[in-house]
C-alpha positions in Angstrom: -36.1 43.3 -11.0 -39.7 42.7 -12.0 -41.8 45.0 -14.1 -45.5 45.5 -13.9 -47.1 47.7 -16.6 -45.0 50.9 -16.7 -43.6 50.7 -13.2 -40.4 48.9 -12.3 -40.7 47.2 -8.9 -37.9 46.4 -6.5 -37.9 43.2 -4.4 -39.8 45.0 -1.7 -42.6 46.1 -4.2 -41.5 49.8 -4.1 -42.1 51.7 -7.4 -38.9 53.3 -8.8 -40.8 55.4 -11.4 -43.8 57.7 -10.9 -47.2 56.4 -12.3 -47.7 56.9 -16.0 -50.3 59.6 -15.6 -47.8 61.8 -13.7 -45.1 61.1 -16.3 -47.4 62.0 -19.2 -48.8 65.1 -17.6 -45.5 66.9 -18.2 -45.7 66.4 -22.0 -49.4 67.4 -22.0 -48.7 70.5 -20.0 -45.9 71.5 -22.3 -48.3 71.1 -25.3 -50.9 73.3 -23.6 -48.2 75.9 -22.7 -47.2 75.9 -26.4 -50.8 76.7 -27.3 -50.9 79.6 -24.9 -47.7 81.4 -25.8 -47.6 84.1 -28.3 -43.9 83.7 -28.9 -43.3 81.5 -32.0 -39.8 80.5 -30.9 -41.0 79.4 -27.4 -43.9 77.6 -29.0 -41.6 75.6 -31.2 -39.3 74.7 -28.3 -42.2 73.6 -26.1 -43.7 71.5 -28.9 -40.2 69.9 -29.5 -40.3 68.9 -25.8 -43.8 67.4 -25.9 -44.3 66.0 -29.4 -42.7 63.4 -31.7 -41.5 64.9 -35.0 -44.1 63.0 -36.9 -47.0 63.6 -34.5 -50.4 63.0 -36.0 -53.1 65.5 -35.1 -56.9 64.8 -35.6 -59.5 67.4 -34.7 -62.9 68.7 -35.7 -61.2 71.5 -37.8 -58.9 69.2 -39.7 -56.0 66.8 -39.6 -52.2 67.2 -39.9 -48.9 65.4 -39.5 -45.8 66.8 -37.9 -44.9 69.4 -35.3 -45.3 72.1 -38.0 -48.9 71.1 -38.6 -49.7 71.3 -34.9 -47.9 74.7 -34.7 -49.9 76.0 -37.7 -53.1 74.8 -36.0 -52.2 76.7 -32.8 -51.3 79.8 -34.7 -54.4 79.8 -36.9 -57.0 78.7 -34.4 -55.9 79.3 -30.8 -53.7 82.4 -31.2 -56.0 84.0 -33.8 -59.3 83.6 -32.2 -61.7 86.3 -33.5 -63.0 87.3 -30.1 -59.5 88.1 -28.9 -56.8 86.6 -26.7 -57.9 83.2 -25.3 -56.0 80.4 -23.6 -56.2 76.6 -23.1 -56.5 75.2 -19.6 -56.3 71.6 -18.6 -59.3 71.0 -16.4 -58.9 67.3 -15.3 -56.2 65.0 -14.1 -54.4 63.0 -16.7 -55.8 59.6 -17.0 -53.1 57.4 -18.5 -53.5 53.7 -18.8 -50.1 52.8 -20.2 -49.3 54.5 -23.5 -52.7 56.3 -23.9 -53.9 59.3 -22.0 -56.9 61.5 -21.9 -57.6 64.8 -20.2 -60.3 67.5 -20.2 -59.6 71.0 -21.3 -61.3 74.4 -21.6 -60.6 77.2 -24.1 -61.3 80.4 -22.2 -61.4 84.1 -22.9 -59.1 86.5 -21.0 -61.7 87.0 -18.3 -61.9 83.2 -17.7 -65.2 82.6 -19.4 -65.3 79.2 -21.1 -65.6 79.5 -24.9 -65.4 75.7 -25.5 -64.7 72.6 -23.5 -63.5 69.2 -24.7 -61.4 66.1 -24.2 -58.2 65.1 -25.9 -56.8 61.6 -26.2 -53.1 61.3 -26.8 -50.8 58.4 -27.5 -47.2 58.3 -26.3 -44.0 56.7 -27.7 -41.8 54.6 -25.5 -39.6 57.6 -25.1 -42.6 59.7 -23.7 -43.3 61.9 -26.7 -46.8 62.5 -27.9 -47.2 60.9 -31.3 -50.9 61.1 -31.8 -53.5 63.7 -30.6 -57.2 63.3 -31.0 -59.3 66.3 -30.1 -63.0 66.0 -29.1 -64.6 69.5 -28.8 -67.8 70.0 -27.0 -69.9 67.7 -24.9 -71.3 64.3 -26.1 -75.0 64.3 -26.8 -77.1 62.1 -24.7 -78.7 59.2 -26.5 -82.5 58.9 -26.8 
């Protein structure tokens, strides 16, 4: 059997695994669901499904290592937003060339008004766990 990138091909050229972007979307969506739940036990379970134990998190509000650091960030920033209950929404498809992926997101108020938009880049282990998250909040400024 021949392999090409992340897909295994049979002799007829038929893929036996879904494309990488579809595979990685499940972990990304579990991460977003963890950010949106107010139940700490459910949040920890979702993060254990999506993240490697030693995940590295980089964002405009700080850095951290480990699922606990990501969980603390969610509790302190997402769940405790001063304007009230908000939620994260994935706004784009997952673009995943091999072990890296990027996706757009929106942080919105209860009525659906966007509070902040951004793009995350995530890296995946061979097992499919997110082991690095880089958060870019807000739009890029145009040059010139």
